[in-house]
C-alpha angles and dihedrals in degrees: 000000000000114000094242092050090048090051093049091048091051091049092052091050092048094045093050090056097048128059092206120035135175134179095248095055092043091053091052090050094046095048092046090051093048091050091049091051090052090052094047096153092114119153091004088293094308095125121168116240097252138046095240091055091047089055092046092049092046093052091044094051094045089051090048092049092048090047091052092049089048092053089050089052095047097041106160095348099090138329114259094238090050089052091053091051094045091048094052091047089052093052094044091047091207128011143158114265093239091055092054091048094048092048090060096044094231129138116273093244092049092048094047090051092053091049091047091054092048089049094049091048090054095242094120136023132207138209137177114276106243090208094051118026091195093059133073126219118215129200136172121264128220088257091051093048091051090052092046093055089050091050091050087060092050094048091053086076098067090039092055092043095053107029110022094084092057113093114250092240091057092046090052090049091053091048092050092048098045102036095078089052092053093047095045097048093039087061094042093051094044091054098040105034093126096048127094115261090238090058092049090048092051091047096049104032105026132230097268094052091046092054091048092049092051091047091052090045092053090056091046091051091053091053091043093053092044092056094041096047113100115250116254 
């Protein structure tokens, strides 16, 4: 493919995925993509057969690496899940237990156990919700706030280790690209937590697009297997 044609194709792809586009942001995106392709030693060469799966695996592994670093930083100070709960309670000031649990997409029993441990440790307090006698409102205590500020300092370590070397402009580009995904699927999951994944997929993607995706994936799998199979 001629360079100018390749560039136009990339621009069309980028423009179709963004409501507002400009040349500067496109250039950052294009150069970042080219650099990534040149350094294609992702996952020790164990690349999935399609781009969507590569992205999913990349995000998953980055999250797992960051989670591991964070646990190393916290050690015996506080469990990582408990930190996430305590942090959201701090920012919400006061919230129903169920809202905190739903925000973190964990099972009800798991969320209640985390809240119970925070309550027993004296990091949060609870009271009856005046608007709903069946519900409890939770808020952070002075002790919990003190701990949270200490944990912020500890969690700066994995953040610096992983993200400090990346230029600010590239970090902002990643934030701009991924934020809509987080917002969209946070809302989808919150509204459809009790549905089957197949039903959510049909609702959000549509039957025709699903069939097309599986058809494309079948072809990609064939090529993937062909290249991975040992030569005879």
